[in-house]
C-alpha positions as CSV (number, residue, x, y, z in Angstrom):
1,H,-14.3,10.4,2.9
2,T,-15.7,13.9,3.7
3,S,-16.4,12.9,7.4
4,S,-12.7,12.2,8.0
5,V,-11.2,15.4,6.3
6,S,-10.7,18.4,8.5
7,N,-11.5,21.9,7.3
8,N,-7.9,22.8,6.6
9,R,-7.3,19.8,4.4
10,I,-8.1,19.2,0.8
11,L,-10.4,16.3,-0.2
12,L,-9.6,14.5,-3.4
13,N,-11.8,11.6,-4.6
14,L,-9.7,9.4,-6.9
15,D,-12.8,8.5,-8.9
16,K,-13.1,12.2,-9.8
17,V,-9.9,12.8,-11.8
18,E,-11.1,16.2,-12.9
19,Q,-10.3,17.5,-9.4
20,I,-6.6,17.0,-9.9
21,E,-6.3,20.2,-11.9
22,Q,-7.8,22.1,-8.9
23,L,-5.1,20.8,-6.4
24,P,-2.4,23.1,-5.1
25,K,0.3,23.9,-7.6
26,K,3.1,23.2,-5.1
27,A,4.0,20.0,-3.2
28,G,7.5,19.1,-2.1
29,T,6.7,15.4,-1.8
30,L,3.6,13.6,-3.0
31,Y,2.7,10.4,-1.2
32,I,0.2,8.3,-3.0
33,C,-1.1,5.8,-0.6
34,A,-4.9,5.8,-1.1
35,A,-6.4,2.8,-3.0
36,M,-9.3,0.4,-3.2
37,T,-7.6,-2.5,-1.4
38,S,-10.2,-5.2,-1.2
39,K,-9.3,-7.7,-3.8
40,N,-12.9,-8.9,-4.1
41,A,-14.2,-5.3,-4.6
42,C,-11.5,-4.7,-7.2
43,E,-12.7,-7.7,-9.2
44,E,-16.4,-6.9,-8.8
45,N,-15.9,-3.2,-9.8
46,A,-13.1,-3.5,-12.3
47,D,-13.6,-0.2,-14.1
48,L,-13.9,1.8,-10.9
49,S,-11.0,0.1,-9.2
50,T,-8.8,0.6,-12.2
51,L,-9.7,4.3,-12.2
52,I,-8.9,4.6,-8.4
53,N,-5.8,2.3,-8.3
54,A,-4.2,3.0,-11.7
55,Q,-5.5,5.7,-13.8
56,A,-5.9,8.4,-11.1
57,P,-2.5,7.7,-9.5
58,I,-0.8,7.9,-12.9
59,L,-2.5,11.3,-13.6
60,L,-1.4,12.5,-10.1
61,C,2.1,11.4,-10.7
62,D,2.3,13.1,-14.1
63,H,0.7,16.3,-12.8
64,Y,3.1,16.7,-9.9
65,S,6.2,15.4,-11.7
66,K,5.8,18.3,-14.1
67,L,5.8,20.6,-11.1
68,G,9.0,19.2,-9.7
69,S,7.6,17.2,-6.8
70,K,9.1,14.1,-5.4
71,I,6.8,11.2,-6.1
72,V,6.4,8.4,-3.5
73,F,4.0,5.7,-4.6
74,F,2.8,2.9,-2.3
75,S,2.5,-0.2,-4.3
76,S,2.1,-3.7,-2.8
77,S,3.7,-7.1,-2.3
78,G,0.6,-8.2,-4.3
79,V,2.5,-7.6,-7.5
80,Y,3.9,-11.1,-6.8
81,D,2.0,-14.3,-6.4
82,G,3.5,-15.1,-3.0
83,S,5.2,-18.4,-4.2
84,L,8.7,-17.1,-3.3
85,E,10.2,-15.6,-0.2
86,K,12.6,-12.7,0.0
87,V,12.0,-11.6,-3.6
88,P,14.5,-9.0,-4.8
89,P,12.9,-5.8,-6.2
90,S,14.3,-6.5,-9.6
91,T,12.3,-9.7,-9.9
92,Q,9.7,-9.7,-12.7
93,T,6.2,-9.2,-11.4
94,N,3.5,-11.8,-11.7
95,A,0.5,-10.4,-10.0
96,P,-2.4,-13.0,-9.7
97,T,-5.1,-10.4,-8.8
98,L,-6.5,-7.4,-10.5
99,Y,-5.4,-5.3,-7.6
100,G,-1.8,-6.4,-8.0
101,K,-2.0,-5.8,-11.8
102,Q,-3.3,-2.3,-11.2
103,K,-0.3,-1.5,-9.0
104,V,2.0,-2.9,-11.6
105,L,0.5,-0.5,-14.2
106,V,1.5,2.5,-12.0
107,E,4.9,1.1,-11.3
108,E,5.7,0.5,-15.0
109,H,4.5,4.0,-15.8
110,L,6.7,5.6,-13.2
111,K,9.7,3.5,-14.3
112,Q,9.3,5.0,-17.8
113,S,8.3,8.5,-16.9
114,N,10.1,9.4,-13.6
115,R,13.3,7.7,-12.7
116,D,13.5,9.8,-9.5
117,A,10.2,8.4,-8.1
118,L,10.2,6.1,-5.1
119,I,8.1,3.0,-5.2
120,I,7.4,1.3,-1.9
121,R,6.2,-2.4,-1.9
122,P,5.2,-3.1,1.7
123,S,4.3,-6.6,2.9
124,K,1.2,-7.0,5.1
125,V,0.8,-3.9,7.2
126,F,-0.8,-4.0,10.6
127,G,-1.4,-1.4,13.3
128,F,-2.6,-2.1,16.8
129,Y,-6.0,-0.9,15.8
130,S,-6.2,-3.0,12.6
131,Q,-9.6,-4.7,12.4
132,L,-8.2,-8.2,12.4
133,V,-6.0,-7.5,15.4
134,Q,-8.9,-6.0,17.3
135,D,-11.2,-8.8,16.4
136,W,-8.7,-11.5,17.5
137,M,-7.9,-9.6,20.8
138,Q,-11.6,-9.2,21.6
139,A,-12.2,-12.8,20.9
140,L,-9.3,-14.0,23.1
141,M,-10.2,-11.6,26.0
142,T,-13.7,-13.0,26.0
143,G,-12.6,-16.6,26.0
144,Q,-13.6,-17.3,22.4
145,T,-11.6,-19.5,20.0
146,I,-9.9,-18.1,16.9
147,T,-8.9,-20.2,14.0
148,P,-5.9,-18.7,12.1
149,F,-4.5,-20.5,9.1
150,K,-1.5,-22.7,9.7
151,D,-0.4,-22.8,6.0
152,L,-0.8,-19.1,5.2
153,N,2.5,-17.2,5.6
154,F,3.3,-13.5,5.5
155,S,5.9,-11.1,6.8
156,P,4.0,-8.5,8.7
157,I,5.2,-4.9,9.5
158,S,3.7,-2.3,11.7
159,T,2.2,0.9,10.5
160,R,4.9,2.8,12.6
161,F,7.7,0.9,11.0
162,L,6.3,1.6,7.5
163,V,5.9,5.3,8.2
164,R,9.4,5.7,9.8
165,S,11.1,3.7,7.0
166,V,9.4,5.7,4.2
167,M,10.3,9.0,5.8
168,D,13.9,8.0,6.3
169,I,14.2,6.7,2.7
170,T,12.5,9.9,1.3
171,K,14.9,12.1,3.3
172,A,17.8,10.2,1.9
173,D,16.4,11.0,-1.6
174,G,15.7,7.3,-2.2
175,K,14.4,6.3,-5.6
176,G,13.5,3.1,-7.5
177,I,11.7,0.2,-5.9
178,V,12.1,-0.7,-2.2
179,H,10.6,-3.7,-0.5
180,L,9.6,-3.3,3.2
181,S,8.8,-6.4,5.1
182,G,9.5,-8.1,8.4
183,D,12.7,-10.0,9.0
184,R,11.0,-13.4,8.7
185,D,7.9,-15.1,7.5
186,L,5.2,-16.1,10.0
187,S,2.2,-18.3,9.7
188,C,-1.1,-16.8,10.7
189,M,-1.0,-19.2,13.6
190,D,2.4,-18.0,14.8
191,W,1.3,-14.4,14.6
192,A,-1.9,-15.2,16.6
193,Y,0.3,-16.6,19.4
194,L,2.3,-13.4,19.4
195,I,-0.9,-11.3,19.7
196,S,-2.1,-13.5,22.5
197,D,0.9,-12.6,24.6
198,F,0.0,-8.9,24.7
């Protein structure tokens, strides 16, 4: 968004793919992490979300691959349906949502067109300032009750862990598909208890 881009940075709207040709002709490493992430919004705006989440990233990858850039694409654990734990990266994808299927499109393209590309599949990523975390902490500090699901499990990682891991893997010239997740699955209830201890 224009309000969050400083004067010395270049704005690229992924829904305006014609802007790609106007981008700088040199980039050592290209990190593609922007996306339309709301699963509901993706379903309700299928054409737009496919442009933003699949078509534009593929064009960016092709453009900078030809220029010799290292490609790092942020995919998602949503390429799987969540029925299995600790899924190896080689496991066949079975995305249940349009968002996950869009990520698979880019993954498959990179596997065919750029074997040196790095594909990151993070689990649920949370920072201290994530909206859910802030909402829960605000509720708890004001004596309100929160009702996290007991039967919804995930393996959260922090934004800091994600960034450090990706930078280390990139520096080591990592390639292929890498899964980044916590060391164990937690229920939303378990995670809420951890947050309440802060």
